[in-house]
N, C-alpha and C positions, 0 to 999 in steps of 0.2 A: 504494499500498498504506498508507502513513503521509502525512499531511496537516499541515502547522502552520500556523495561520491567526491574527495578530496576537498571538504566543503572549507573555508577559508572565510572567518567573520567579525566583527567589528565596523570601526567607523573609518574612514578617508584616513585621518590623522593618527589612527590607533587600531591595531590590530589587535584582537582579544584571542581568538580560538583557530589553530590552524591544524588541516590535516585530517580531519572529519570524513570517517567510514563506517555505514551505519546503516541496517534494512528491517524493518519492521511492515512484519504482516499486519492482518485483518485479525481482529477478536485478541490482541495485545494490550496487556496494559505495562505500560514504560514508567518507570521511577528513572526521574533525573534528580541527579546530587550534585554537590559538591558546595566550595565554600563561598560566602560570601563576594561580589563582587569577580566570578571566575568566569560568566558568558552565560548562565541559566538561563535568563531572560531576555539576553540578546540571541541564544538560541531559536527561544521561541519565536520573539519577533521576523526572525529570520525565515522562519520555518513557516510561518503563516505572512508573508510579504510585504513586512510594514518594514523591512532592512531589506537593502540589496544585497546579496551575499559578495565580499570580497571578488570572489574566485572559488572554481569549485560546481557542485552541480546536485539540486536537488530535482527528484524527481516524485512526483505526486499523481498515484493513481495510475500509471503509464504517461503520465504526461510532464514535460517538462516546465519544473514553477515559472521560470519567463516567460513562456506561450502561453500562460492561462490568464486570461481576464479578469479581472477584480472580481465584475458578476458570478462569474463561475467558478473562483476561487473561494466567494462564500459560500458554495453550495457543497463545499468540498472539506472545508477547513475553519472551526471554531475554536476562538478562544475565552475561557473563563479565567479572569482573571484576580486578583486579590485585594485590590483595593476599595477603598470603604464608600462603596458609591452613594449619593442620594437620589430617592426613586422619584422628586421631582413631581409628588402626587400621583403617580403612579402605581397600581394598584400591579396584584402579583400576576394574574392576567394580563395587563399590557405588559410586565415587562416580558415576560414568556412568548407573548402572540410578536413583541418585537425581534420573535428569531424567524420570522416568515419574513420578513421584509425584502430578501434578494428575492422572493416571487411573485411579489405583489404586480397588480396591473399598473396601469399608467397610473388611474389614480388613488395607489396605496391603499384600495380597502379589501381587508380579509373577505375573501368568498366562504364558502359553506365548507369546502374541502381542508383550508387555511381554520378555520375554524375549530373544525373536530381534529387536527394536529395539533393545536396549543392543549387543547382540554385531554387528550389522549399525553400528550408532553405532563403537563399537571398532575395524569391520575400516575403515571409511569414512575413520578418522582416521588408523589405521599404529599402533593400540598393541596391538592383539592380543597381540603377544610379552611387556608386562610388563601384561595386564590382570587377572593374580592376585599383584603386587607392590602393597606397600604404597604409598601414597600419598606417607606423608613421605619415603620413602624415593629417592622420584621427584627427577632434576633439574629446574631450572625450566620448563625446554622442554617434557620430557614432563609436569610438571602442568597446564600452560598447556594442552596439547593435548587432556587425561583432562577438562579442564574445556571446552573445545570439545564434547568428544564427548557430553559432560552433555549442552550446551544442544541439541548433533542430537538424543539422544535423547529431548526433549523435546519434537520434532516440533514448530520455531514456525516461522511463516513470515519474524519478525525477531527478528537477533540485533543486542547490543549489543556492545559491547567497548569496556572502562575501561583504556586503558595495555597492553596486552597483551602489548606488547616489552618491558617496561620493566627484568625481569630478563635479557633474552635476552643473548646473544651475535649477532653479524654473522649469522652462516650461519643462525641458529635465528627470526632474523626474516624471512630473505627464505625459508624451509621456510615460516612461519608464515603469510607472505600469500598466498604460493604454495597452500597450503591452502583459504586464502578466496577466494580467487579461485575453486578449483574449486568450492565449495560455491555458491557465486555464478552460476554458467556452469551447472553439474548441476543442481543442486537447488532453482534460481530463490530461494535467499536473500536477502532486505534485510539487508545488514550494514553498521553503521554502526560507523566503531573511532576511538575518540577516541586519539590518538597525538603525540608527540615525536619520533617518528622518520620526519621529514617527506622525506629521500630515498626510502627505501623503499615511505611512503605515496605519495608522485607518482605513484610507480610504478605502481602499480597499484593506486589508485581510480579509479572512473566520474566522479565529481565528487568535489569538499570542501566542507566548511563551515566558514569561515572564521572565528571570531568575532573580531571588532576590540575591540569594548567598547562596552555601552551599543545604540544602536539601529544601529550601524556593524557589520555582518555582510558576507561576501559567500559567493554557493552557485554555483559554478560548476567548468569543470573542471579538472584541476590546474594547466596551463599558462597558466591566466590566474591563479591562486593563487600560482605560485609565485613569479612576479614582485614579491608585496609580501614574501618571505623574502630579494631577492638583494642 
């Protein structure tokens, strides 16, 4: 589903990581770990097309990233950020419905099919009981679930998540990863999660991409990566 070859990332004035090569298939939960400032967020931004790679290749669903239009890309890959967002008086339903934006007609209106997809996403993620609540009034865990439901409504085969457990208590972190495992297994999503929550991540990820620095990185099953942190 996602192939990276000889990828160098960063900014014009500063290369952050170089020589990355790895391949991720459908139905895999991938952990992304490394110290602060090592380049995890930069890698996610590059994969989603927000940053241009300095060199190398990113192949998404059989197409080179540079050849995919922004409209098409938004149907292939979505991202859930850790930023504490305000809801601007939007309900959970409104937030999740925003995931349908890439598919809307010229009038920007949800049709019956869009509404069905939004409701299904809300049901799947387990936020139906708060679908009419204002986003700003939710707990951090509920906000994360609403944003995952939005990503699910976007119907992308690839979902990126940047530190999704940053503001969650231990029980909520466990529930979040159980939910991600469910999406990977039942809907064959490819999910990449950047996280410092190593214990929970190692218990749930199929593989882990450990960015150690420059050309030093490892892409292995969790048990092999765990040794670096013991």
